All heavy atoms as an XYZ file, in Angstrom:
652
protein
N      12.604      1.573    -12.489
C      11.191      1.866    -12.481
C      10.965      3.379    -12.459
O      10.478      3.954    -13.392
C      10.490      1.210    -11.294
C       9.008      1.501    -11.351
S       8.035      0.999     -9.944
C       8.252      2.301     -8.814
N      11.301      4.010    -11.376
C      11.104      5.455    -11.269
C      12.464      6.086    -11.044
O      12.992      6.064     -9.950
C      10.147      5.776    -10.126
S       9.575      7.476    -10.170
N      13.016      6.624    -12.085
C      14.394      7.102    -12.043
C      14.604      8.314    -11.158
O      15.722      8.624    -10.808
C      14.866      7.389    -13.459
C      14.900      6.123    -14.276
C      15.264      6.385    -15.670
N      15.040      5.140    -16.410
C      15.477      4.923    -17.601
N      16.148      5.846    -18.233
N      15.244      3.784    -18.190
N      13.543      9.017    -10.801
C      13.722     10.200     -9.964
C      13.764      9.870     -8.475
O      13.994     10.740     -7.659
C      12.631     11.226    -10.244
O      11.372     10.663     -9.993
N      13.545      8.602     -8.109
C      13.678      8.199     -6.711
C      15.148      7.912     -6.454
O      15.763      7.116     -7.140
C      12.827      6.956     -6.386
C      11.341      7.267     -6.565
C      13.090      6.498     -4.952
C      10.435      6.072     -6.347
N      15.713      8.577     -5.459
C      17.133      8.421     -5.134
C      17.335      7.354     -4.074
O      16.459      7.119     -3.239
C      17.685      9.745     -4.607
C      17.597     10.871     -5.590
C      18.064     12.158     -4.961
C      17.845     13.303     -5.926
N      18.074     14.589     -5.307
N      18.510      6.742     -4.090
C      18.892      5.815     -3.027
C      19.051      6.626     -1.750
O      19.715      7.659     -1.737
C      20.204      5.098     -3.389
O      20.006      4.393     -4.612
C      20.626      4.135     -2.291
N      18.465      6.158     -0.667
C      18.452      6.924      0.581
C      19.332      6.347      1.676
O      19.215      6.735      2.829
C      17.006      7.044      1.093
C      16.039      7.786      0.176
C      14.648      7.832      0.811
C      16.530      9.190     -0.112
N      20.218      5.430      1.352
C      21.098      4.869      2.373
C      22.546      5.138      1.996
O      22.862      5.353      0.838
C      20.856      3.371      2.519
C      21.261      2.597      1.293
C      21.440      1.117      1.607
N      21.856      0.417      0.428
C      23.111      0.368     -0.029
N      24.074      0.982      0.585
N      23.400     -0.297     -1.124
N      23.430      5.123      3.002
C      24.853      5.284      2.710
C      25.341      4.113      1.879
O      24.805      3.013      2.012
C      25.511      5.271      4.094
C      24.413      5.542      5.058
C      23.157      5.038      4.420
N      26.307      4.261      1.047
C      27.088      5.473      0.798
C      26.484      6.385     -0.252
O      27.029      7.450     -0.520
C      28.419      4.917      0.321
C      28.064      3.649     -0.389
C      26.874      3.100      0.365
N      25.364      6.023     -0.869
C      24.752      6.881     -1.890
C      24.341      8.226     -1.296
O      24.443      9.257     -1.936
C      23.554      6.192     -2.513
N      23.857      8.219     -0.080
C      23.499      9.437      0.638
C      24.419      9.503      1.849
O      24.329      8.649      2.730
C      22.030      9.366      1.078
C      21.383     10.652      1.566
C      21.289     11.677      0.433
C      19.996     10.368      2.103
N      25.346     10.465      1.876
C      26.376     10.463      2.924
C      25.843     10.581      4.352
O      26.406     10.023      5.270
C      27.264     11.658      2.586
C      26.613     12.385      1.481
C      25.476     11.567      0.961
N      24.754     11.283      4.552
C      24.190     11.379      5.896
C      22.836     10.693      5.915
O      22.318     10.278      4.885
C      24.071     12.834      6.359
C      23.256     13.737      5.475
C      24.011     14.312      4.277
O      25.229     14.383      4.290
O      23.325     14.674      3.325
N      22.255     10.575      7.092
C      20.964      9.906      7.236
C      19.892     10.642      6.437
O      19.864     11.869      6.394
C      20.572      9.876      8.717
C      19.317      9.099      8.981
C      19.018      8.971     10.455
O      19.959      8.923     11.255
O      17.826      8.926     10.795
N      19.008      9.886      5.812
C      17.918     10.477      5.036
C      16.998     11.268      5.959
O      16.677     10.828      7.057
C      17.128      9.382      4.332
N      16.586     12.432      5.499
C      15.661     13.259      6.286
C      14.229     12.824      5.998
O      13.967     12.089      5.044
C      15.811     14.750      5.915
O      15.393     14.923      4.551
C      17.248     15.228      6.088
N      13.319     13.293      6.810
C      11.900     13.012      6.566
C      11.470     13.583      5.219
O      10.638     12.989      4.526
C      11.040     13.550      7.705
C      11.235     12.823      9.020
C      11.023     11.317      8.921
O      10.027     10.870      8.305
O      11.858     10.569      9.459
N      12.033     14.742      4.829
C      11.717     15.317      3.517
C      12.199     14.418      2.382
O      11.499     14.251      1.386
C      12.343     16.710      3.370
C      11.634     17.769      4.193
O      10.474     17.545      4.605
O      12.235     18.834      4.420
N      13.409     13.844      2.532
C      13.929     12.909      1.527
C      12.999     11.705      1.383
O      12.677     11.271      0.279
C      15.315     12.385      1.913
C      16.403     13.439      1.941
O      16.320     14.416      1.171
O      17.348     13.280      2.751
N      12.581     11.173      2.519
C      11.734      9.977      2.533
C      10.363     10.284      1.944
O       9.836      9.523      1.124
C      11.632      9.417      3.959
C      12.996      8.860      4.373
C      10.536      8.364      4.069
C      13.105      8.494      5.825
N       9.785     11.415      2.304
C       8.474     11.779      1.770
C       8.544     12.019      0.270
O       7.639     11.617     -0.480
C       7.902     13.006      2.461
C       6.465     13.256      1.994
C       5.769     14.403      2.687
N       4.356     14.456      2.387
C       3.809     14.624      1.184
N       4.560     14.707      0.113
N       2.501     14.685      1.016
N       9.609     12.665     -0.203
C       9.754     12.915     -1.643
C       9.829     11.604     -2.417
O       9.214     11.462     -3.476
C      10.990     13.775     -1.903
N      10.565     10.635     -1.893
C      10.657      9.332     -2.549
C       9.301      8.627     -2.532
O       8.885      8.045     -3.537
C      11.717      8.468     -1.860
N       8.592      8.698     -1.413
C       7.273      8.080     -1.309
C       6.295      8.726     -2.291
O       5.516      8.032     -2.960
C       6.742      8.196      0.121
N       6.345     10.034     -2.396
C       5.470     10.750     -3.322
C       5.750     10.338     -4.762
O       4.821     10.080     -5.537
C       5.652     12.257     -3.143
C       4.832     13.157     -4.061
C       3.341     12.914     -3.878
C       5.188     14.622     -3.796
N       7.031     10.243     -5.126
C       7.380      9.824     -6.488
C       6.875      8.411     -6.765
O       6.367      8.126     -7.845
C       8.888      9.891     -6.702
C       9.417     11.290     -6.832
C       8.811     12.026     -8.019
O       8.556     11.461     -9.069
N       8.559     13.310     -7.828
N       7.009      7.534     -5.794
C       6.543      6.157     -5.951
C       5.030      6.113     -6.167
O       4.538      5.463     -7.087
C       6.935      5.326     -4.723
C       6.391      3.922     -4.769
C       7.027      2.939     -5.523
C       5.237      3.582     -4.091
C       6.520      1.643     -5.584
C       4.720      2.297     -4.145
C       5.368      1.339     -4.893
O       4.856      0.071     -4.968
N       4.280      6.810     -5.319
C       2.821      6.797     -5.426
C       2.375      7.448     -6.742
O       1.441      6.964     -7.394
C       2.168      7.473     -4.201
C       0.664      7.654     -4.379
C       2.462      6.663     -2.943
N       3.048      8.501     -7.160
C       2.733      9.109     -8.454
C       2.926      8.115     -9.590
O       2.093      8.020    -10.492
C       3.622     10.327     -8.693
C       3.223     11.545     -7.918
C       4.215     12.668     -8.136
N       3.754     13.902     -7.548
C       4.503     14.981     -7.425
N       5.759     14.979     -7.859
N       4.006     16.070     -6.881
N       4.020      7.400     -9.550
C       4.322      6.441    -10.610
C       3.301      5.315    -10.636
O       2.768      4.967    -11.690
C       5.734      5.878    -10.400
C       6.195      4.939    -11.475
C       6.407      5.697    -12.765
C       7.155      4.858    -13.771
N       7.565      5.636    -14.913
N       3.031      4.739     -9.478
C       2.120      3.598     -9.404
C       0.688      4.007     -9.766
O      -0.009      3.275    -10.472
C       2.173      2.956     -7.995
C       1.079      1.933     -7.809
C       3.538      2.322     -7.772
N       0.246      5.174     -9.284
C      -1.133      5.602     -9.529
C      -1.327      6.186    -10.921
O      -2.438      6.172    -11.446
C      -1.561      6.640     -8.487
O      -0.875      7.866     -8.698
N      -0.249      6.711    -11.492
C      -0.373      7.375    -12.786
C      -0.850      8.810    -12.683
O      -1.127      9.453    -13.690
N      -0.955      9.339    -11.465
C      -1.397     10.717    -11.249
C      -0.261     11.545    -10.668
O       0.335     11.160     -9.672
C      -2.559     10.780    -10.246
C      -3.814     10.110    -10.715
C      -4.283      8.979    -10.076
C      -4.527     10.629    -11.778
C      -5.446      8.360    -10.495
C      -5.695     10.018    -12.210
C      -6.157      8.879    -11.568
N       0.010     12.688    -11.275
C       0.981     13.606    -10.689
C       0.336     14.311     -9.495
O       0.942     14.497     -8.461
C       1.452     14.630    -11.725
C       2.564     15.503    -11.180
C       3.029     16.528    -12.178
N       4.135     17.333    -11.732
C       4.259     17.972    -10.591
N       3.332     17.870     -9.686
N       5.311     18.705    -10.308
N      -0.903     14.721     -9.699
C      -1.694     15.331     -8.626
C      -3.087     14.707     -8.715
O      -3.716     14.775     -9.771
C      -1.767     16.843     -8.812
N      -3.566     14.110     -7.650
C      -4.860     13.436     -7.712
C      -6.025     14.428     -7.753
O      -5.912     15.554     -7.262
C      -4.887     12.627     -6.425
C      -4.062     13.431     -5.484
C      -2.970     14.028     -6.328
N      -7.126     13.988     -8.315
C      -8.356     14.771     -8.271
C      -8.842     14.818     -6.821
O      -8.431     13.998     -5.989
C      -9.410     14.117     -9.164
N      -9.694     15.744     -6.543
C     -10.185     15.938     -5.177
C     -10.757     14.649     -4.586
O     -10.522     14.345     -3.419
C     -11.229     17.049     -5.142
N     -11.472     13.870     -5.383
C     -12.089     12.654     -4.856
C     -11.074     11.541     -4.600
O     -11.399     10.556     -3.952
C     -13.210     12.165     -5.790
C     -12.751     11.784     -7.156
N     -12.533     12.709     -8.155
C     -12.461     10.582     -7.686
C     -12.130     12.095     -9.247
N     -12.070     10.796     -8.996
N      -9.847     11.696     -5.068
C      -8.786     10.703     -4.816
C      -7.705     11.210     -3.863
O      -6.791     10.470     -3.513
C      -8.119     10.291     -6.129
C      -8.993      9.403     -6.963
O      -9.749      8.592     -6.440
N      -8.896      9.548     -8.268
N      -7.799     12.448     -3.455
C      -6.732     13.070     -2.662
C      -6.470     12.343     -1.345
O      -5.322     12.091     -0.979
C      -7.038     14.535     -2.405
C      -5.865     15.261     -1.744
C      -6.000     16.762     -1.780
N      -5.942     17.211     -3.173
C      -6.868     17.957     -3.773
N      -7.927     18.368     -3.111
N      -6.748     18.313     -5.022
N      -7.517     11.967     -0.636
C      -7.350     11.320      0.672
C      -6.604      9.992      0.545
O      -5.651      9.728      1.285
C      -8.695     11.101      1.350
C      -8.564     10.508      2.737
C      -9.910     10.301      3.413
O     -10.894     10.977      3.055
O      -9.961      9.457      4.318
N      -7.019      9.152     -0.379
C      -6.371      7.847     -0.540
C      -4.944      8.022     -1.064
O      -4.029      7.284     -0.676
C      -7.212      6.901     -1.430
C      -7.215      7.334     -2.884
C      -6.734      5.472     -1.289
N      -4.720      9.012     -1.907
C      -3.388      9.309     -2.440
C      -2.447      9.719     -1.302
O      -1.354      9.171     -1.150
C      -3.504     10.429     -3.479
C      -2.252     10.731     -4.244
C      -1.988     10.100     -5.453
C      -1.351     11.676     -3.788
C      -0.844     10.393     -6.179
C      -0.199     11.976     -4.503
C       0.050     11.329     -5.702
N      -2.886     10.663     -0.468
C      -2.061     11.141      0.645
C      -1.825     10.047      1.681
O      -0.737      9.958      2.259
C      -2.690     12.377      1.293
C      -2.606     13.617      0.427
C      -1.170     14.028      0.105
O      -0.266     13.868      0.953
O      -0.939     14.511     -1.023
N      -2.816      9.211      1.910
C      -2.647      8.092      2.842
C      -1.585      7.130      2.314
O      -0.747      6.643      3.071
C      -3.972      7.367      3.058
C      -3.889      6.305      4.140
C      -5.223      5.678      4.495
N      -6.369      6.378      3.951
C      -7.340      5.807      3.235
N      -7.331      4.519      3.006
N      -8.343      6.514      2.767
N      -1.625      6.878      1.018
C      -0.628      5.990      0.412
C       0.775      6.582      0.545
O       1.725      5.867      0.869
C      -0.961      5.732     -1.059
N       0.919      7.876      0.326
C       2.225      8.526      0.478
C       2.715      8.356      1.920
O       3.875      7.995      2.152
C       2.165     10.019      0.088
C       3.468     10.739      0.454
C       1.877     10.172     -1.406
N       1.845      8.574      2.886
C       2.228      8.442      4.295
C       2.629      7.006      4.631
O       3.620      6.780      5.341
C       1.079      8.899      5.201
N       1.886      6.034      4.118
C       2.192      4.633      4.412
C       3.494      4.190      3.746
O       4.282      3.454      4.354
C       1.026      3.742      3.978
C      -0.188      3.919      4.868
C      -1.428      3.197      4.365
O      -1.381      2.563      3.284
O      -2.455      3.266      5.058
N       3.731      4.643      2.528
C       4.994      4.308      1.845
C       6.160      4.969      2.579
O       7.214      4.358      2.767
C       4.946      4.710      0.353
C       6.320      4.591     -0.293
C       3.937      3.853     -0.396
N       5.980      6.208      3.019
C       7.039      6.895      3.768
C       7.336      6.156      5.070
O       8.502      5.976      5.443
C       6.634      8.345      4.047
N       6.301      5.697      5.754
C       6.489      4.957      7.006
C       7.237      3.642      6.753
O       8.153      3.282      7.496
C       5.124      4.674      7.634
C       5.189      3.980      8.975
C       3.802      3.758      9.556
O       2.911      4.605      9.366
O       3.624      2.722     10.216
N       6.853      2.938      5.704
C       7.538      1.684      5.358
C       8.992      1.951      4.965
O       9.888      1.176      5.309
C       6.803      0.980      4.227
N       9.229      3.049      4.283
C      10.591      3.411      3.884
C      11.447      3.706      5.104
O      12.592      3.255      5.201
C      10.564      4.619      2.923
O       9.787      4.272      1.778
C      11.967      5.014      2.496
N      10.914      4.452      6.059
C      11.656      4.760      7.293
C      11.980      3.466      8.042
O      13.092      3.266      8.511
C      10.856      5.706      8.177
C      11.393      5.915      9.588
C      12.832      6.328      9.704
N      13.059      7.649      9.182
C      14.261      8.089      8.809
N      15.325      7.315      8.895
N      14.421      9.286      8.339
N      11.018      2.552      8.138
C      11.250      1.275      8.816
C      12.337      0.478      8.097
O      13.203     -0.126      8.741
C       9.955      0.468      8.895
N      12.301      0.478      6.783
C      13.321     -0.216      6.004
C      14.699      0.379      6.272
O      15.651     -0.342      6.589
C      12.996     -0.133      4.515
C      14.087     -0.638      3.573
C      14.277     -2.149      3.723
C      13.745     -0.273      2.144
N      14.818      1.692      6.164
C      16.116      2.342      6.369
C      16.627      2.135      7.792
O      17.817      1.927      8.010
C      16.022      3.835      6.048
C      15.777      4.170      4.576
C      15.542      5.664      4.407
C      16.925      3.698      3.703
N      15.726      2.187      8.764
C      16.125      1.977     10.155
C      16.599      0.551     10.409
O      17.413      0.311     11.291
C      14.974      2.309     11.109
C      14.709      3.797     11.224
O      15.554      4.607     10.775
O      13.636      4.153     11.758
N      16.094     -0.399      9.641
C      16.436     -1.798      9.854
C      17.620     -2.296      9.048
O      18.151     -3.373      9.334
N      18.047     -1.529      8.043
C      19.154     -1.985      7.208
C      20.478     -1.936      7.946
O      20.743     -1.002      8.713
C      19.283     -1.113      5.955
C      18.200     -1.266      4.896
C      18.433     -0.239      3.788
C      18.178     -2.664      4.336
N      21.308     -2.926      7.712
C      22.678     -2.934      8.216
C      23.574     -2.728      7.009
O      23.628     -3.565      6.117
C      22.996     -4.270      8.876
C      24.412     -4.355      9.377
C      24.730     -5.705      9.978
O      23.809     -6.402     10.428
O      25.920     -6.054      9.972
N      24.238     -1.581      6.961
C      25.101     -1.251      5.831
C      26.523     -1.631      6.197
O      27.061     -1.162      7.197
C      25.012      0.249      5.480
C      25.903      0.576      4.304
C      23.576      0.623      5.190
N      27.105     -2.493      5.398
C      28.476     -2.940      5.651
C      29.415     -2.314      4.645
O      29.004     -1.898      3.592
C      28.559     -4.456      5.548
C      27.730     -5.137      6.608
C      27.846     -6.608      6.509
N      27.085     -7.241      7.578
C      27.023     -8.529      7.753
N      27.663     -9.338      6.942
N      26.320     -9.023      8.749
N      30.689     -2.283      4.987
C      31.684     -1.752      4.073
C      32.430     -0.592      4.687
O      32.121     -0.129      5.780
N      33.387     -0.083      3.965
C      34.271      0.967      4.470
C      33.513      2.221      4.868
O      33.805      2.823      5.894
C      35.326      1.308      3.425
N      32.536      2.625      4.090
C      31.802      3.847      4.407
C      31.006      3.707      5.694
O      30.787      4.663      6.407
C      30.865      4.209      3.261
N      30.560      2.512      6.000
C      29.744      2.294      7.191
C      30.596      2.058      8.436
O      30.137      2.245      9.545
C      28.823      1.105      6.978
N      31.837      1.614      8.268
C      32.679      1.253      9.413
C      33.194      2.450     10.180
O      33.301      2.403     11.383
C      33.877      0.427      8.934
C      33.533     -1.007      8.703
C      34.790     -1.820      8.622
N      35.629     -1.437      7.509
C      35.675     -2.042      6.344
N      34.906     -3.068      6.120
N      36.480     -1.652      5.395
N      33.568      3.492      9.469
C      34.142      4.642     10.156
C      35.555      4.326     10.605
O      36.243      3.496     10.018
N      36.021      4.962     11.686
C      37.383      4.725     12.161
C      37.581      3.266     12.577
O      36.660      2.632     13.069
C      37.517      5.643     13.374
C      36.332      6.534     13.372
C      35.298      5.921     12.474
N      38.803      2.802     12.375
C      39.112      1.412     12.712
C      38.974      1.211     14.211
O      39.460      1.995     15.009
C      40.526      1.066     12.264
N      38.284      0.171     14.566
C      38.089     -0.153     15.972
C      38.668     -1.516     16.235
O      39.413     -2.070     15.429
N      38.337     -2.117     17.365
C      38.847     -3.443     17.668
C      38.293     -4.461     16.677
O      37.209     -4.271     16.135
C      38.325     -3.712     19.079
C      37.218     -2.750     19.277
C      37.464     -1.594     18.380
N      39.045     -5.538     16.427
C      38.554     -6.545     15.485
C      37.274     -7.182     15.985
O      37.059     -7.300     17.185
C      39.689     -7.577     15.405
C      40.678     -7.193     16.441
C      40.319     -5.861     16.996
N      36.439     -7.573     15.047
C      35.189     -8.240     15.391
C      35.488     -9.649     15.902
O      36.492    -10.234     15.564
C      34.298     -8.366     14.156
C      33.800     -7.037     13.652
C      33.015     -7.211     12.388
N      33.932     -7.790     11.387
C      33.585     -8.549     10.384
N      32.335     -8.861     10.209
N      34.457     -9.022      9.534
N      34.586    -10.152     16.700
C      34.738    -11.537     17.177
C      34.746    -12.463     15.991
O      33.950    -12.340     15.077
C      33.570    -11.871     18.109
N      35.685    -13.394     15.973
C      35.782    -14.336     14.878
C      36.555    -13.841     13.696
O      36.760    -14.578     12.730
N      36.999    -12.592     13.702
C      37.756    -12.059     12.567
C      39.167    -12.644     12.587
O      39.766    -12.818     13.643
C      37.824    -10.529     12.644
N      39.673    -12.951     11.424
C      41.027    -13.516     11.338
C      42.047    -12.406     11.246
O      41.821    -11.408     10.584
C      41.145    -14.402     10.095
C      40.300    -15.645     10.184
C      40.478    -16.512      8.932
O      41.044    -16.066      7.944
N      40.001    -17.732      9.010
N      43.163    -12.606     11.927
C      44.268    -11.653     11.864
C      45.180    -12.009     10.722
O      45.455    -13.170     10.470
C      45.079    -11.709     13.137
C      44.815    -10.555     13.989
C      45.771    -10.503     15.115
N      45.055     -9.717     16.094
C      45.496     -9.422     17.255
N      46.657     -9.862     17.642
N      44.796     -8.712     18.057
N      45.627    -10.996     10.013
C      46.600    -11.226      8.948
C      47.947    -10.702      9.431
O      48.024     -9.685     10.066
C      46.193    -10.480      7.687
C      44.895    -10.992      7.136
C      44.537    -10.244      5.903
N      43.208    -10.642      5.483
C      42.859    -10.789      4.244
N      43.709    -10.534      3.291
N      41.650    -11.161      3.941
N      48.955    -11.391      9.066
C      50.232    -10.868      9.513
C      51.393    -11.672      9.181
O      51.740    -12.549      8.661
């Protein structure tokens, strides 16, 4: 849809997304959906509110995601409950 929006979760982004990263993605999304790069004065308030709400939803999404895999595991720790041992 909007190719300039980057993936904001590991492993695509090695560290946690910053508020600037999240706002930039929200701004790109609202620009794409609205069709305005910069809104006219009479649309500015609703445009900025939409950017803030999309950014808030994005932060909630990123905070709630559970990323699995080697990049998310870090150093090897004790086996998880129910994990099978190979040997």
